[in-house]
C-alpha positions as CSV (number, residue, x, y, z in Angstrom):
1,M,-34.8,112.3,58.9
2,L,-32.5,111.1,61.3
3,T,-29.6,112.9,62.7
4,I,-26.1,111.6,62.9
5,Q,-26.3,111.1,66.5
6,E,-29.4,109.0,66.2
7,I,-27.8,107.0,63.4
8,M,-24.8,106.5,65.5
9,L,-26.9,105.4,68.3
10,I,-28.7,103.0,66.1
11,F,-25.3,101.8,64.9
12,A,-24.0,101.5,68.5
13,A,-27.2,99.6,69.5
14,I,-26.8,97.3,66.5
15,G,-23.1,96.9,67.3
16,I,-23.9,96.0,70.9
17,L,-26.7,93.7,70.0
18,G,-24.5,92.2,67.2
19,G,-21.6,91.8,69.6
20,W,-23.8,90.2,72.1
21,A,-25.3,87.9,69.5
22,V,-21.8,87.1,68.1
23,G,-20.7,86.4,71.7
24,R,-23.6,84.1,72.3
25,L,-23.0,82.4,69.0
26,V,-19.3,82.0,69.7
27,A,-20.1,80.7,73.2
28,R,-22.6,78.3,71.8
29,L,-20.3,77.1,69.1
30,G,-17.5,76.8,71.7
31,S,-19.7,74.8,74.0
32,R,-20.8,72.7,71.1
33,S,-17.3,72.1,70.0
34,S,-16.2,71.2,73.5
35,T,-19.3,68.9,73.8
36,R,-18.5,67.5,70.5
37,A,-14.9,67.1,71.6
38,V,-16.0,65.3,74.7
39,E,-18.5,63.3,72.7
40,G,-15.8,62.7,70.1
41,D,-13.3,61.6,72.8
42,H,-15.9,59.2,74.2
43,R,-16.7,58.0,70.8
44,I,-13.0,57.5,70.0
45,R,-12.5,55.6,73.2
46,A,-15.5,53.5,72.5
47,L,-14.3,52.8,69.0
48,E,-10.9,52.0,70.2
49,A,-12.4,49.6,72.7
50,D,-14.5,48.1,70.0
51,L,-11.4,47.9,67.8
52,R,-9.5,46.1,70.6
53,I,-12.4,43.7,71.0
54,A,-12.7,43.2,67.3
55,Q,-8.9,42.6,67.1
56,R,-9.1,40.1,70.0
57,K,-12.1,38.3,68.3
58,A,-10.2,38.4,65.0
59,E,-7.1,36.8,66.6
60,E,-9.4,34.2,68.3
61,A,-11.1,33.6,64.9
62,E,-7.7,33.2,63.3
63,L,-6.7,30.7,66.0
64,A,-10.0,28.9,65.6
65,L,-9.6,28.9,61.8
66,E,-6.1,27.5,62.1
67,L,-7.4,24.8,64.4
68,H,-10.1,24.1,61.9
69,R,-7.6,24.0,59.1
70,E,-5.5,21.5,61.1
71,E,-8.6,19.4,61.8
72,F,-9.6,19.7,58.2
73,E,-6.2,18.5,57.1
74,A,-6.2,15.6,59.6
75,L,-9.7,14.6,58.4
76,K,-8.6,15.0,54.8
77,R,-5.7,12.6,55.4
78,E,-8.0,10.2,57.2
79,V,-10.5,10.3,54.4
80,E,-7.7,9.7,51.9
81,T,-6.5,6.8,54.0
82,R,-10.0,5.4,54.3
83,A,-10.5,5.9,50.6
84,A,-7.4,3.9,49.9
85,D,-8.5,1.2,52.4
86,L,-11.9,1.2,50.8
87,A,-10.3,0.8,47.3
88,G,-8.2,-2.1,48.7
89,R,-11.3,-3.7,50.2
90,E,-13.2,-3.3,47.0
91,Q,-10.4,-5.1,45.2
92,E,-10.4,-7.8,47.8
93,I,-14.2,-8.1,47.5
94,Q,-13.9,-8.4,43.8
95,R,-11.2,-11.0,44.1
96,L,-13.2,-13.0,46.7
97,Q,-16.4,-12.8,44.5
98,K,-14.4,-14.1,41.5
99,S,-12.9,-16.8,43.7
100,L,-16.4,-17.6,45.0
101,S,-17.8,-17.9,41.5
102,D,-14.9,-20.1,40.5
103,E,-15.5,-22.3,43.5
104,C,-19.2,-22.4,42.8
105,A,-18.5,-23.5,39.3
106,K,-16.1,-26.2,40.6
107,T,-18.7,-27.3,43.1
108,Q,-21.3,-27.6,40.4
109,S,-18.9,-29.6,38.3
110,L,-18.1,-31.9,41.2
111,R,-21.8,-32.2,42.0
112,G,-22.4,-33.2,38.4
113,E,-19.6,-35.7,38.6
114,L,-20.9,-37.0,41.9
115,V,-24.4,-37.4,40.5
116,H,-22.9,-39.3,37.5
117,R,-20.8,-41.5,39.8
118,A,-23.8,-42.1,42.1
119,E,-25.8,-43.2,39.0
120,E,-23.0,-45.5,38.0
121,T,-22.8,-46.8,41.5
122,V,-26.5,-47.5,41.5
123,R,-26.3,-49.1,38.1
124,A,-23.3,-51.2,39.3
125,G,-25.3,-52.1,42.4
126,V,-28.3,-53.2,40.3
127,R,-25.9,-55.2,38.0
128,A,-24.3,-56.7,41.1
129,K,-27.8,-57.6,42.5
130,D,-28.8,-59.0,39.1
131,A,-25.5,-61.0,39.0
132,E,-26.1,-62.2,42.6
133,T,-29.6,-63.2,41.7
134,E,-28.4,-65.0,38.6
135,L,-25.6,-66.6,40.7
136,S,-28.2,-67.6,43.3
137,V,-30.4,-69.1,40.6
138,A,-27.4,-70.8,39.1
139,R,-26.3,-72.1,42.5
140,A,-29.9,-73.2,43.2
141,G,-30.0,-74.9,39.8
142,S,-26.6,-76.5,40.3
143,E,-27.6,-77.7,43.8
144,A,-30.8,-79.1,42.3
145,V,-28.8,-80.8,39.6
146,L,-26.4,-82.1,42.3
147,D,-29.2,-83.4,44.3
148,Q,-30.7,-85.0,41.3
149,V,-27.3,-86.6,40.4
150,Q,-27.0,-87.9,44.0
151,R,-30.5,-89.2,43.9
152,L,-29.8,-90.9,40.5
153,A,-26.5,-92.3,41.8
154,A,-28.3,-93.7,44.9
155,E,-30.9,-95.1,42.5
156,R,-28.3,-96.6,40.3
157,E,-26.7,-98.2,43.4
158,E,-30.0,-99.6,44.4
159,L,-30.8,-100.8,40.9
160,T,-27.3,-102.3,40.6
161,G,-27.8,-104.1,43.9
162,R,-31.2,-105.5,42.8
163,L,-29.8,-106.5,39.4
164,H,-27.1,-108.5,41.2
165,L,-29.7,-110.1,43.4
166,L,-31.8,-111.0,40.5
167,E,-28.8,-112.4,38.6
168,M,-27.9,-114.4,41.7
169,E,-31.4,-115.7,42.0
170,L,-31.5,-116.6,38.3
171,T,-28.2,-118.3,38.1
172,G,-28.0,-119.5,41.6
173,R,-24.5,-118.8,41.9
174,N,-22.4,-116.1,43.2
175,P,-21.1,-114.2,40.3
176,K,-18.4,-111.8,40.5
177,V,-20.1,-108.5,40.8
178,T,-18.6,-105.7,38.8
179,R,-19.6,-102.5,40.3
180,L,-19.3,-99.2,38.6
181,P,-17.3,-96.8,40.7
182,S,-19.6,-94.4,42.5
183,R,-18.8,-90.9,41.9
184,D,-19.0,-88.2,44.4
185,P,-21.3,-85.5,43.0
186,K,-19.1,-82.8,44.4
187,N,-16.2,-83.9,42.3
188,R,-18.1,-83.5,39.0
């Protein structure tokens, strides 16, 4: 078995080795914590820089969003204005279409009346031509009758003159000749 001195020596060697190991462990932990602290500081600074960049981008995004909202509102107002204009134009189109259909109906009515009047005019023209033809025939007939009457009046004059001559030859004297008045055929 071991003596007390040997045990003490073992304990002293274990203590020295334990102290050395603890020292190394503490040194290592200390160096790690300082490395971690330095790394943590760098990480914090990087995160702060990222935070500032993110805040700047957020502010820019907010400004852009505000601009987009304003544009949206302006476009919304313009759309509403155009929608109102479109509604007004739709009403105007409907009014004009109704007016056009009314005018088309009037035009069709006037066309029908014009066709009717044209037919009446053609009929009146035909009647006028028929009347003119009848008048021409009547005029020609009356001229023929007038010519006949003039020819007969001339024949009568001639016959009356012959009759007087014959009477004068038969009686040998100059009788008083009674002449019938000659009529102008135009006065008839």
